[in-house]
Structure formats: structure tokens, C-alpha cells
N, C-alpha and C positions, 0 to 999 in steps of 0.2 A: 451569415458565417454561422458556424455551428458552435455554440457554448454550452456550457452548463449553466443550470439555474443558481442564483446567488447575486453577489454584489455585481452592479453593472462594471463592465469592462472600463478601465482606466484608457482612453484614447491614445493617451500620448504613449504609454506602454505598451499598449497593442501595436501602434503604428512602430515603434522601434522594433517590436518583434517580427511584424511583417517585413520590414526593410531588411532586417538583418536576415530572415529565411530567403529573401529574393536575392540579396547580395551573394549569400552562399550558394545559391542555386546558380548564379551566372558564374561563381567563381569555380565551383568543384562539380556542378553537375548534381542531379536529384539523387543517384545514388550513393553519393559522399556525404550529402547532407544529414545530420543527426540532430535530434532535440538538444544533446548536449552541447553541438557547436553553436546552434541557434541561440541558447540561453547565454553561453559565454559572450557571443558578439553582441547580444542585446543587452548585457549585464542584468540579466534576471535569472530566477531560479526555474530549474525545469519543472517545477511544481506550479510556478505561474503560467506557464506555456499549457502544461496539462489542466490547469484549472479552466482554460477557454478552448481548447482544441484536444480531440481525442487521441491524436496521434501524430507523426512526423507529416505525414501525407495531407492532413488537412490544413496544417499550419503551413506547409510550403504551397499547397495550391491556394490559400488565400492569399499569400503573398505575391504569387504568380500573376493571380487574377487581378488582383489590386493594380499592380504595375500594367498588366496587358490589355486591361479594358479601357484604361487611359489614354492607350495608343492607337485605339481602333474605333473612333467616332463612327456615329451613323450619319452620314450625309444628307442634306436635304437641300437639293438643288431645284426641285420642282420636276424634276424628270426623271421616271423611272429607271430609264438606261443608264443616264449620268449616275444617279445614286447607288446603282448596282456595280457599275463600273469602277468607281471611286471607292466603293466598300471592298470588293474583290481586289482591286490594285493594291489597297493599304494593306490586306490581308497577305498579299503575295509579297510586297516589300517587308512587311514584318517577319515572315517566315524565313526570310533569306539574311536575317539578322542573327547576333549571337542569342538574343532573346528568344527569337523564333526557333532557334534550334533546341532551346530549353523545352519549347512546346512539344518538338518531336521526341525528346527525351522521355518527357512525362507519358506520350503515347507509348514509347516503346517499354517503359516502367510498366505500364497499366497492362502490359500483356501477360505479365506474370503476378499481377497484383490487383485482383478483381475488385477491391475497395478504391484503389486509386483510379482505375479505369472509370467505375462508376461515378465516383465524384468529379472527375473531369468532364465526363459526358453532362452529368445533371448542372455541374455549376459553371461550366465554359461553353461546350458545344451546344447545350440546349437553348441557352440564352441568346447565342450567336446566331442560332437557326431563327429565333423569334424575331431577331432584328430583320433579318432578311425577308422573313415573313411579311412583317410590317410594311417593309418598302416594296414589295410586289403585290400586297395587297392594296396598297395606294395607288400603283399602276393599274390594276384592275378596276377600282373604283373610278379614275380618272379617264378610264377607256383606253389606256395606252397598251393594255395586254388583253388577252382573250379572256372571256368570262369565264369559261369552264377551265382556265388554267389548273394545274395541279400544282400547287406552290411547292410542297416537299420535294417533288420530282424535278421541278426546275432549279429549285436549290440545289438538290444534288447534282444535276446537269452543269452547274456553273463552278461549285466549289469541290466537287469530287476530283474533277481533273488536277485541281491544284495541289491537293494532297496525295495523288496518285504520283504526280512528278516527284514531290518531295519525298515521299516514302517508299516508292517503288523502283520507278527509271532513272531518277537522277538527272533529268534532262533539264534543261535551262528552264527557270521561271523569272521572267522578266514582264515589265509593262507591256511590250508588244504581245508576249504570249497571251496575258489575261485579257488584253483589249480583243484580239482574234476570238478568243474562247467566248466572251460576253457577247461579241456581235453575232457570231454564229448562233448561240443559244437563242439571242433576241429576233432572229429571222425567224424563227418557228414559234415564237409566243407572242409576238406582237399583235395586237388586233388588226383586222384587216379592213 
């Protein structure tokens, strides 16, 4: 989390603020959340929030990330295919919930707010890509995937279509689609 130097954060107050920002995000959407509303709901001053976060986007992003990360664990089944399938399926399920629609709102808001877009990429998307990198790297090390696999490209091949359906086509995103997607990609990346 991005905080200013000085006294350490009071964890209870911090959690109250993050919870308030997330609750507001779910209730009214990113555009309608304000630092004033967060402060009011958390029963803290705006100065307390600004002491720890530089702006609304930062506190809302931290509230969202705190909640969303807990809902998308990295599986460890011993099979790269199964780990990837569970990870992608969990993402697909999450994205079709109210919480997932907030994810899409943040992407949308980021189109007009470069700071929000950058914060989202660096603090949410890149860490998730690192999770997938770890899953696929294990598969290479265990001999389940091709030695020369381009992990970034493989990640795009699996997760890109999920976001394409959500953001562009509006086609159904369900477990069956994700299973077909991961199965098709793995036909091309498994070691022979």
C-alpha cells in the first residue's frame, strides 16, 4: 500500500477505511465514491485517509484488492492443467458477480484516468500475471509443458478471451467455456 512516511498505520483504522471504501464501491460504483463518503462511513476524518493514501483511487484500489485477492487463491493440485483450469475458472466465476462487475468498472474508469489505470495494472493485473507465471513455470519444470513455452503469450491466450467476452462481446462466460478454452490452449503447449 502506498503510504506517506510518519507514524505507522493503525491497522484497525486502516481496515475500517478499506472496508468502508469497498462497501461504497459495491453500493454506488467507483464514479460515485468520494473520500468524503469513505471518511463518513469509516467514521474518520478525510485527513486520516489522506495521511495514508494520496487520493480516492488509491484507497478504493486497496479496498478492492484486499477483498478480491482473498477470493482468488492460487491452486496447488500438483497438475499444471488442473491449477490453470481452477485459477481461470475462479476468475470467470468472480468476474460474473457484483464484485467482478466492480473490476470492470475500474477498467472502464481507467480509460479516462491514467493514474487509476496504472495503479490497477501494477497493483492487481501484474501480480495476477505473476501467479499464472508461477503456475506455468512449475509445469515447465515438471515436464508437463514445452520447455520453450512463451509464458506471457500463454497467459494472454488463456485469460485474454475471458476479458474479451466480458468487455467486448458480452457472450456467456461460464465454467464450460473456461474449460474448453484452457483445454484448447493446453493442446498446443503440453510437452510431447
